[in-house]
N, C-alpha and C positions, 0 to 999 in steps of 0.2 A: 457448593454447586448452585447454579441458578435454577429457577422453577422450570418444570417441564414445558417444552414448547411444542407446538403442532408442526407437522411436516410442512404445512402451508407457510409457516413463518420462515423456514429456511428456503423454501421454494421461491419466495418473493424476492430473495436477494439475488442480485446479478453479480456473480463473482467471476472475474476474468483474469487471464494471464497477460502480463505486460513485461516490457523490458525497461529497466531504468536507463534514461538517456543522460540525466545530469542530477547532481546533488550538490547543494551549497548551503551554507548556514542561513537559517531563516532569521528574520527580524522579529523574534518573539522573546518573551520574558524568560522562558526556560530554554535550555539548549535543544534546538530542533534543526532538522534539515528541510529545505524546500526541495522536493524531489519531483522531477518531471519523468513521467512514465509513458512509453509508447505502447498503445494497445492495437497496433496494426492499422492498415489503410481504411477499414470500415469505421473505426472508432476514433482514431487519431491519438493525440497526446492529452494527458490530464496531469494536474499538479496535486501532490499530496504533501502535507507537512506532518512530520512525526519525529519522535525522540529516538532515532536510530543512531545517536551520536557516539556509541561505542565502536561503530564502524568508521573508518577514515572515509571522508567524503569521496576521495578519488578511487576507493575500492568499490563503490556502489554502481557506477555506470556499467552496463552490460549484464547485470544480474537480472534474472527473471523472477517476478514476484506475482503473488495472487492479491487482488484488490477488489473490494466491494465498490461497485460502480454507482449504485442507485440509492445512496443514503442522503443525497442532497449535499449542499456545501456546508462547511463548518469554518467559522472565523476563529483564527488563532492569533490574537493581537491584530497586526495589520495584514497578516497573511490569510489567504483563502485556500482551504483544502477541498478539492473536488472529489477525491476518492479516498478510501481507507485501505492502506496497505496492511495486509495481515501479518501478524507475527505472534510469537510465543515468548513469555518471560522466562529467562533462565534463573538459576539459583542466586545470581548477583543482582537481579532486578533489571537486567538489560533486555530490551526487546530484540529478539532474533527473528529475522525475516523468514517467512515460509516460502520455499522455492520448489518448483517441480523438479523431480529427480531426472527427468528426461526432457528432450526438446519437444515442445508443442507449439503450434502456431500462435503468434501474438493475437490476442483477442479471444483465444479459446475459452470456453465456458467451463467453470469448475462445477462438477455435478456432485 
């Protein structure tokens, strides 16, 4: 486990719900997708690059995901990731997307 964090550390994160619009192979050294996520009319779309390649790219559009919005950008080779899509690692080492179990508005804040 990681060291104890303060509630303020979590509270500083802006985690929102978005819908994947598109996913395509990224131009990175490791297998990754360049994923465009729609966070609704107030926020718009953002791009994330991540190793979700155990999913077929065509199965990702339409899925709702949780993403951290305020970590800044991260360069992954020639790609720029603007948000961090949240996932959990399964027993095979694949990253599984965290998805809300019910419909919530795009841009809804995760509390």
